[in-house]
C-alpha positions in Angstrom: -4.2 -20.5 10.0 -2.4 -17.4 8.6 -2.2 -13.7 9.4 -3.3 -11.3 6.8 -3.2 -7.5 6.6 -5.8 -6.1 4.1 -5.7 -2.7 2.5 -9.0 -1.3 1.3 -8.7 -2.7 -2.2 -8.6 -6.2 -0.8 -11.5 -5.6 1.6 -13.8 -4.2 -1.0 -13.7 -7.6 -2.8 -15.5 -9.2 0.2 -18.5 -6.9 -0.3 -18.6 -6.3 -4.1 -18.4 -9.2 -6.5 -15.4 -8.8 -8.7 -12.1 -10.7 -9.6 -10.7 -12.1 -6.4 -13.9 -11.9 -4.4 -14.2 -15.6 -3.7 -10.6 -15.9 -2.6 -11.1 -13.0 -0.1 -14.4 -14.4 1.2 -12.7 -17.7 1.8 -9.7 -16.4 3.7 -11.8 -14.0 5.7 -14.3 -16.6 6.7 -14.1 -17.1 10.5 -14.2 -20.8 10.0 -10.7 -20.5 8.3 -9.3 -19.4 11.6 -7.2 -16.8 9.8 -6.4 -13.5 11.5 -7.4 -10.5 9.4 -6.0 -7.1 10.2 -6.4 -3.7 8.6 -5.9 0.0 9.3 -8.4 2.3 10.9 -8.5 4.3 7.7 -9.8 1.3 5.8 -13.2 2.2 7.1 -13.4 5.4 5.2 -11.6 4.0 2.2 -14.0 1.0 1.8 -17.1 3.1 2.2 -15.8 5.5 -0.4 -14.9 2.8 -2.9 -18.3 1.1 -2.6 -20.1 4.4 -3.0 -18.0 5.3 -6.0 -18.9 2.0 -7.7 -22.6 2.9 -7.2 -22.1 6.4 -8.6 -20.3 5.0 -11.6 -23.1 2.5 -12.2 -20.9 -0.6 -11.8 -23.2 -1.8 -9.0 -26.9 -1.1 -8.3 -28.1 1.2 -5.5 -29.4 -1.9 -3.8 -26.0 -3.5 -4.0 -24.4 -0.3 -2.5 -26.9 -0.4 0.4 -26.3 -4.1 1.0 -22.5 -3.8 0.7 -22.3 -0.8 3.0 -24.5 -2.5 5.7 -22.4 -5.7 5.5 -19.1 -3.9 5.7 -20.1 -1.6 8.5 -21.4 -4.6 10.5 -18.1 -6.5 9.9 -15.5 -3.8 10.1 -14.7 -4.0 13.8 -15.9 -7.5 14.3 -14.3 -9.5 11.5 -11.2 -7.4 11.1 -8.7 -6.5 13.8 -8.4 -2.8 13.4 -4.9 -1.3 13.9 -4.8 2.4 15.0 -2.6 5.0 13.5 -0.1 6.9 15.6 2.4 9.6 14.9 5.2 7.2 14.1 3.0 5.5 11.5 2.4 8.9 9.8 6.1 9.7 9.9 6.9 6.3 8.4 4.1 6.8 5.8 5.7 10.1 4.7 9.0 8.3 4.2 7.3 5.5 2.2 5.3 7.9 0.1 8.5 9.6 -0.9 10.5 6.4 -1.4 7.9 4.6 -3.5 5.8 7.4 -5.0 2.7 6.2 -3.2 -0.6 8.0 -2.7 -1.2 9.2 0.8 -3.6 6.6 2.2 -1.6 3.8 0.4 1.5 5.0 2.2 -0.4 4.9 5.5 -1.7 1.4 4.8 1.9 0.2 4.0 3.4 1.9 7.1 0.7 0.3 9.3 1.5 -3.1 7.8 5.3 -2.7 8.0 5.1 -1.5 11.6 2.8 -4.4 12.6 5.1 -6.9 10.7 8.1 -5.6 12.7 6.3 -6.1 16.0 5.3 -9.6 15.0 8.9 -10.4 13.9 10.3 -9.1 17.2 8.0 -11.5 19.1 9.0 -14.4 16.9 5.5 -14.7 15.3 5.0 -15.8 11.7 5.0 -13.1 9.1 1.8 -11.5 7.9 0.6 -11.5 4.4 -0.1 -8.1 2.8 -3.3 -8.3 0.7 -3.9 -5.6 -1.9 -5.3 -5.4 -5.4 -3.0 -2.4 -6.1 0.1 -3.5 -8.1 2.2 -0.4 -7.2 1.4 -0.8 -3.5 2.2 -4.5 -3.7 5.6 -3.7 -5.3 6.4 -1.3 -2.5 5.2 -3.8 0.1 7.5 -6.5 -1.3 10.4 -4.0 -1.4 9.7 -3.4 2.3 10.0 -7.1 3.0 6.4 -8.1 3.2 4.8 -11.2 1.8 2.2 -10.1 -0.7 -1.0 -11.6 -2.2 -3.0 -9.9 -4.9 -6.6 -11.1 -4.9 -6.8 -10.3 -8.6 -4.6 -13.4 -9.1 -7.5 -15.6 -8.0 -10.3 -14.9 -10.4 
């Protein structure tokens, strides 16, 4: 059993078949007994990413409908959703400036860093940050997080 924090690029792989999808499906399977966390903003990000894929034609309209229904059904059940507070936004601003991250990426990272610090202070094992974004993963590593890129598991 492990503890994972997923950004939206990692979550999408559970609902849209692409490189890394089987790895994500396996580690998020409830039978694995892994804990899977994400930020509240992942809801909007994942829906947006799935819809964009449909608009660009990389998945069919039926696949969009299926993926959205599956994700919306799973979001608050199969993921432990972490809320965003003022201190997270403040930390996200610092991380955006420090690492040149996009806005939501900096919020994802701030949420994970904050959660990791709470786990460490309670002597809990570290979490693993899961993202398919190389720049975000580099920043996460620089902030002391263990990182997995699902794209490394084709």
